[in-house]
Structures are given as C-alpha cells and as structure tokens.
C-alpha positions in Angstrom: -10.4 43.7 -26.8 -9.2 41.3 -29.5 -5.7 39.8 -28.9 -3.3 38.5 -31.4 -3.7 34.9 -32.3 -0.1 34.0 -31.2 -0.8 35.6 -27.8 -4.1 33.7 -27.6 -2.3 30.4 -28.2 0.2 31.3 -25.5 -2.6 31.9 -23.0 -4.2 28.6 -23.9 -0.9 26.8 -23.3 -0.5 28.5 -19.9 -4.0 27.5 -18.9 -3.4 23.9 -20.0 -0.2 23.7 -17.9 -2.2 24.3 -14.7 -4.1 21.1 -15.1 -2.9 17.5 -14.2 -6.1 15.9 -15.3 -8.1 16.3 -18.6 -10.1 19.5 -18.7 -13.2 20.1 -20.8 -13.2 22.2 -23.9 -16.0 24.3 -22.5 -13.9 25.1 -19.4 -10.9 26.0 -21.4 -13.0 28.2 -23.7 -14.4 30.0 -20.7 -10.9 30.6 -19.1 -9.4 31.8 -22.3 -12.4 34.0 -23.3 -13.0 32.4 -26.7 -15.9 30.4 -28.3 -15.8 26.6 -28.2 -15.3 26.5 -31.9 -12.3 28.8 -31.7 -11.0 26.8 -28.8 -11.0 23.6 -30.9 -9.2 25.4 -33.8 -6.6 26.7 -31.3 -5.9 23.3 -29.9 -5.5 21.9 -33.4 -3.0 24.7 -34.2 -1.0 23.9 -31.1 -1.0 20.2 -31.9 0.2 21.0 -35.4 3.1 23.0 -33.9 4.2 20.1 -31.7 2.3 20.5 -28.5 1.6 17.1 -26.8 -2.1 17.7 -26.2 -4.1 14.5 -25.7 -7.9 14.2 -25.8 -10.8 15.2 -28.0 -14.2 17.0 -27.8 -16.4 15.6 -25.2 -13.5 13.9 -23.3 -11.4 16.8 -22.3 -7.8 17.8 -23.0 -4.4 17.3 -21.3 -1.0 18.8 -22.1 1.6 16.1 -21.6 5.0 16.9 -20.0 8.0 17.6 -22.2 6.6 20.2 -24.6 9.1 23.1 -25.0 7.5 26.4 -25.7 8.6 27.5 -29.2 9.9 31.0 -29.7 7.0 31.8 -32.0 4.8 31.8 -28.9 6.5 34.7 -27.1 4.3 37.6 -26.1 5.2 41.2 -27.1 6.6 41.9 -23.6 8.7 38.7 -23.7 10.1 39.8 -27.1 11.0 43.2 -25.7 12.6 41.6 -22.7 14.7 39.3 -24.9 15.8 42.2 -27.1 16.7 44.4 -24.1 18.5 41.6 -22.3 20.4 40.5 -25.4 21.5 44.1 -26.2 22.6 44.6 -22.6 24.7 41.4 -22.7 26.2 42.4 -26.1 27.3 45.8 -24.6 28.5 44.6 -21.1 29.7 41.0 -21.4 33.0 39.6 -22.6 33.4 39.1 -26.4 32.3 35.4 -26.4 29.3 35.9 -24.3 28.4 39.1 -26.2 28.6 37.1 -29.5 26.4 34.4 -27.9 23.7 37.0 -27.1 23.7 38.3 -30.7 23.6 34.8 -32.2 20.8 33.7 -29.8 18.6 36.7 -30.8 19.2 35.9 -34.5 18.1 32.3 -34.0 14.9 33.5 -32.3 14.3 36.0 -35.0 14.6 33.2 -37.6 11.6 31.3 -36.3 9.3 34.2 -35.3 6.1 34.9 -37.3 6.3 38.1 -39.3 4.3 40.3 -37.0 6.5 39.4 -34.0 9.7 39.6 -36.0 8.8 43.1 -36.9 8.5 44.0 -33.2 11.9 42.5 -32.6 13.5 44.4 -35.5 12.0 47.8 -34.6 12.4 47.6 -30.8 13.1 51.1 -29.4 14.5 49.8 -26.1 18.2 50.8 -26.1 21.2 50.2 -24.0 23.8 52.8 -23.4 27.5 52.1 -23.7 28.9 51.2 -20.2 31.9 52.9 -18.7 33.8 50.0 -17.2 37.3 49.0 -16.2 39.1 46.7 -18.6 39.3 43.0 -17.6 42.7 41.5 -17.1 41.1 38.0 -16.6 39.7 35.7 -19.2 36.0 35.7 -18.4 35.4 32.7 -20.7 37.8 30.7 -18.6 36.0 31.8 -15.4 32.5 31.0 -16.7 33.8 27.5 -17.8 35.2 26.9 -14.3 31.9 27.9 -12.7 30.0 25.5 -15.0 32.5 22.6 -14.2 32.8 23.5 -10.5 36.6 23.7 -10.8 38.9 25.5 -8.4 40.6 28.6 -9.7 44.0 30.0 -8.7 44.0 33.8 -8.7 46.8 36.3 -8.5 44.8 39.2 -7.2 45.5 42.9 -6.4 43.2 44.5 -3.8 42.2 48.2 -3.6 45.3 49.0 -1.6 47.6 47.5 -4.2 48.5 44.4 -2.2 49.1 41.3 -4.3 47.9 37.9 -3.0 47.5 34.4 -4.4 44.2 32.7 -3.7 42.5 29.3 -4.4 38.8 29.9 -4.8 35.6 27.9 -5.6 33.9 30.1 -8.2 30.1 29.8 -8.3 28.7 33.2 -9.7 29.8 36.1 -11.9 28.1 39.5 -11.4 27.9 41.9 -14.3 27.6 45.6 -13.5 27.9 48.7 -15.6 31.4 49.5 -14.5 32.9 46.2 -13.2 32.4 42.4 -13.2 32.7 40.6 -9.9 33.5 36.9 -9.3 31.7 35.5 -6.3 33.6 32.5 -4.7 34.5 30.7 -1.6 38.1 31.6 -0.7 40.2 28.8 0.8 42.6 31.4 2.3 39.9 33.3 4.2 37.6 30.3 4.7 34.6 32.5 3.7 32.8 34.0 0.8 34.7 36.7 -1.1 34.1 39.0 -4.0 36.9 39.5 -6.6 36.8 42.2 -9.3 37.9 40.8 -12.6 39.8 44.0 -13.5 42.1 43.4 -10.5 42.9 39.8 -11.4 46.5 39.7 -12.6 46.2 36.1 -13.6 43.7 33.3 -13.5 44.4 29.6 -13.8 42.0 26.7 -13.7 43.3 23.7 -11.7 40.8 21.4 -13.4 40.1 20.1 -9.9 36.5 19.8 -8.7 35.8 21.6 -5.5 34.0 19.6 -2.8 30.6 21.3 -2.8 27.9 22.0 -5.4 27.8 25.5 -6.8 24.0 25.8 -6.2 24.5 25.1 -2.5 27.2 27.7 -2.3 25.0 30.2 -4.1 22.1 29.6 -1.8 24.3 30.0 1.3 25.8 33.2 -0.1 22.4 34.6 -0.9 21.2 33.9 2.6 24.3 35.6 4.1 23.9 38.6 1.9 20.1 38.8 2.5 19.4 38.4 -1.2 16.1 36.7 -2.0 16.1 33.7 -4.3 15.5 34.5 -8.0 12.3 33.2 -9.6 
C-alpha cells in the first residue's frame, strides 16, 4: 500500500530517532520500505525542512538532537487527535484556556500542507456541549499558581454547606464533563484533597512558593490513588 509522502517522512524520522550511531542508507531504506533512491530524496527533503541529519551516501546518517518535529509532519491520526482535543478544551475549559486551544489549532493549520489542512478543516470528530456547574473561581489564577508552585488561600463550601478557609499547595487541575477539580496538598488536613472549583467562594494567590515540587506531589498523589503514570 502506498502511503502519503508526509507520512513516509514521519516514519523515516521516527526510525532515525532510534539510532545513536550513523546508520546506512540501505538499512534505513529497508526499515522504511522504500528504494535507496527514494530514501536519499526523503533525507534531502527532511534536511531542507530543518532536520539536523548528518552524513552522506556510503557513510551513513545520524539525526542530531534538538530537531523539533514540525506540524507539517503530523500523521492523519495525530491531526484528528489534535482537532478532537482542541475542540474538547474549547468546550470544557475556562475562556482563556479555550481561546488558547482555538489559537493553537489555527497556528497548526497555517503551516500544514494542503492535503493535511483539508483533513483538519473537514474533521467529523465532534464534541458535545457539556452540562457543568458554573465556576466561582478564576481558573486562570489557579493554573498560574500551579505553574509557579504558589500557595493558594481558598474559601471553600463543602457538599454539606460548611464553609472553611484553607491554605493549599495546588499541583493539578482535573477537567470533567460536569465539574473541574483542583488537586492539592491541604495544610489544614495535612493530606491530599480535592476541591471542586464551583464550590470555591474565593481564591487568592499568596505569591509564596510552597516547599515541595509539584511533580513530586503529583507522583505521590498518583501512587496513593493507584493511578498509573501518564506516558
């Protein structure tokens, strides 16, 4: 079966990434299922697009570190995943994050070759409108605090209507169809706690760094919850 040239170049890049030493053109051609002549043309195309491929015929080829895969190299499945993910974020996230998803997809579309841009524009993967509780908290402020590892002060109402004030170390924000949930270490309870954003009466950033790294907290929380690490 003949595959699209853009997908063929993507496969070649993925093969090159597996090698730490120069690999012969003949071996690359065999692994990617093309003729040696086509292989040489594909390497030249990748080099022209900015790939740091060193070597030449008879000596072998090596992809140097630092090359960022350009959006034009996305496969059809990756394009569909990006469209679906962006549409889901646009429907379920706070306004600033939703706008970011739309803008990011527009930037990707601007550099895609025509055949892949058409796939993006005509994608039939749809996201339904969620039925969710309205947030009282500023999710943009919460996301900023997570990135900066800053302590938050919450005025929080639980499911029984009891109002408490908490200082928490925010390290993750979960987006669900009906609610959004902040995952944090609670200084009051001295344990991990989950806070629904629609029950936050007020949220204030202290601008103070909490004493542990968010990735460490996230790893410990995953282990406690029995959640495997994401790839």
